N, C-alpha and C positions, 0 to 999 in steps of 0.2 A: 504494500500500500504506500502511495506517495501522493503528495499534493503539489501542484504547480499553480502559480498565480497569473491572472490576466487582468490588467488594469488599462482602461481606455481613457485617454486624455484628450481634452480640447481646451486650450488656453487654461491649463490647470497648474501653472507654475507656483501659485501661492500655496496650494494645499498638497501638492504631490510629495514634497519632501517628508512631511509628517506621516503620510501613508506608507511610503517606502521604508522609513525608519522604524515603523512599528512591526514590520514583517521580520520574523526571526531569521538569522543567517542560515544558509544551507539549502534554501528553497529556490527552485527555478522560477524566475519572474519575467513575464513578457509585458512590456508596455507598448500599446498600440496607439499612436498619435494620429488624430484625425485632422491633419493640416492646421495645427495651432499656429498662431501668429506670435506667440510668446516663446519662452525658453523651455517649454515642457520637455521636448526631446533631449535637449542638452542636459537638463537636470536628471532625467532618467538615466542617461548615459553615464553621468558622474557617479551614479550608484553602482555601476557595473552590471546592470541588468540588460537583458535583450530588448532591443527597441525596434519597432516597425514604424516607419514614418510614411503616412499616406499623403499623396499629392492633393487629395480632396477629401471632404468629409462625406463618407458614404453611409453614415449612421452608426449608432451604438451597436446594434445587433450584428451588423456585418463585421465591425471591428472586433467584437468578442469572438466571432468565429475565426477570424484571422489569427488572433492570439492563441486560441485553443489548438489550432493546427500546428503551432510551433512547440507544443508540449508533448512529452512522452510519459507524463505521470499517469497514475490510475484515476486521479480526481483533479478537477479544475476548480479553482477558487476564483470566481469573478468578484472583483472588488472595485468599488468606485474610488476615484482618487481623493474624494473629500471625506474619506473614512479613516479611522485610526483603530488598529486592533489592540485590545487589552493584551497584556504580556502573556497570558496563558490561553488566549483564544484558539490558536492553532492546535495546541496540545489537547484542548477539550474536544475540538472537532475530530482530531485523529483518534481519540478514545472512542468517540461515537461511531466512527467508521469501523473501527475494529470490533465493536460490540454489535453493530448492525450492518454487516457487509453487503446485504442484498438491498439496502435502501437506495433509492434513486437520487435523492438530493438532501442536503442538510442546510439549515439556516441558523445563524447565531442570533442572539438577542441584539437588535439594533437600537441603540439609544440616540435619539436626535438631540444634539446639543442645545441646551437652554430651553428644552421643552419636555413636558411629561412624556414618559415612554408610552407609545401606542403600539397596538398589535392588531394585525388583520389576518384572520385565519382562513378566509375564503377569497376567491378571485372574482374578477368582473365576469368571467365566463361561468364560474360555479354559481354565482348569484343571478345569472341570466340578465345581466345588465341593471339589476336593481341596486339601490344604494346598499353597501355592505357595512355592517356594524364594526366600529373600532372597539376592540375588547381589551380586557386586561390580559397581559401575556401569561402563558402557563409558567408555573414555578418549577416544573419538572420536564424532562424530555417528553415530547408529545407529537403525535402524528397530526398533521394539518393539511389543508387543501391548497395553501399558498405560502410561498416564501419570497421575501423581498429580494429583488435582484441587485440591490446595492451591496449585498454581501451574500453570495450564494455559492455553495459547494456542490458540484455535480459529479456523478460517476461519468468519466470521460467516454468510455465505450458506449454507455447508454445515450449520452448526449449526441454522439455522432450517429448512432442507430436511428435517432429521431430526426436527423438532418440538421442538428444544431439550432441556433436561434433562427427564427423566421426573419430573413433580411428585408422583407417588405415592411417591417416595423422599424422605421427610422429611429424612433425614440418613444419610449413608454409602451406599456402593455406587453413587452417582450417576456417579462417574467411571468405574467399571467398565462400567456400562451404556452411557454415551456413547462411550467408547473402542471398545467392541465394535460399536456401530452405525456408527461412522465407518469401521472396517475392513470391515464388511459392505458398505459402499458402494464398496469398492475403493480407499479412500484410506489413505495411510500415516500412521503416528504416528512422529514423529522426536524422539529424545532429544538435547538440545543440552548437552553437559557444560560448555562454556565459559561458559554463562549460569548463574550461581549465585544461589540463593535460600536464605536462612537462615530456618529454621522453628522456632518455639518451640511444638512440637506440643501441642494441647489447651489452649492458653493464650488462645484467642479470647474465652472468656467465664469464665475463672477456674476455680477448683477448689472443690468442695463435695461432700458426700455426695449431695445432690439431683442435682447434675450428673453424678456417677458413675452414679447410677441411670438418669438420662435418656439418657446416651450409650449405655449397654449396652442399654437398652430399644429405642432406635431402631436400633442396630446389628443386634440380633436380628430386629426386625420387618422391616427392609429386606432382611436376608439371606433371610428366608422369602419375601418378595415377589419378589425377583429370582430365587430358585430356582424358584419357580412360573412366573415369566414365561418363563424359558429351559428349563424342564423338567429342572432339575437335582435329583437326588434329595437330600432332606434328611430325616433320621430324627428327626422331632419328639419321639417318645417318648424316644429316647436323649438328645437335647438337653435335654429337661426333667429327666430323671434326673440328668444331669451337673450342671446348674445347681442342682438341689436339694441334691446332695451338697456342692457348693462352698459353698452358702449355709450349710449346717449346720456345715461345718468353719470357715467364717469367723466365724460367731457364737460357736462354741466357743472360738476363739482370740482373740476380741474384735478381729478385723480388720474394722473397720467399713466401710472403703472397698471391700474385696473383697465384703463382705456386700451392700453397696448395689449393686455391679455384678451380683452373682449374682441378686439380687432383681429387678433391671431386666430381665435376660435371661429369667428365669422368667415375669415378668409379661407379656412381649411374645409369648411362644410360644403359638400357638393350641391 
């Protein structure tokens, strides 16, 4: 049993050093850079890890697949660059793999910095597009229907037998899709609360009005795609109307960030 890491960067120079420093020595690490305009590739290279630099940004899912192809480990640990591992996180995951070798994927306890810990045990697909409850996380190892892709450990052979991440999902819902397909193969998803990961959510590539727009654009586009893929009803007319109302309100109140997000959603809907 062995673990290799895949980290996808896009203008992540501020957070990447902390992420790489938190990974124990002796593990194979592949950083895939999606055409950053900052020093993300150079920072990764300074840590002595393998670096793949893309000429253009083909999306998160595609980059994860690129990184996974470069690994020879039995398990791949997909890790966002704005995360930091607790000192014993990898050891706790390795213990879980040893105790549950037939499990499809493992997820650590992800604690969002400066926010109360939240936990989601079901996916957009599993809930058939309905709002899913945010619950208290289990205190012991538990089988769940969904694991957060910000820190996700997969059996690499199973991952490739499923075709890897669906590269038509540029950003968001890739973890929902993968977790659903893993469970459809009869494999379990296990939540490992003793393995802790600290996440500075949405800090991978900073903050700006353009990024607010792009995040909402890709979230809406991916939600439409995954709804159609799994035949989940989505009322496009209602979604457009809601986004337009939010846009008007945001402009009227000079809330530029909400306006950018609403415009991103509206632009993505067919």
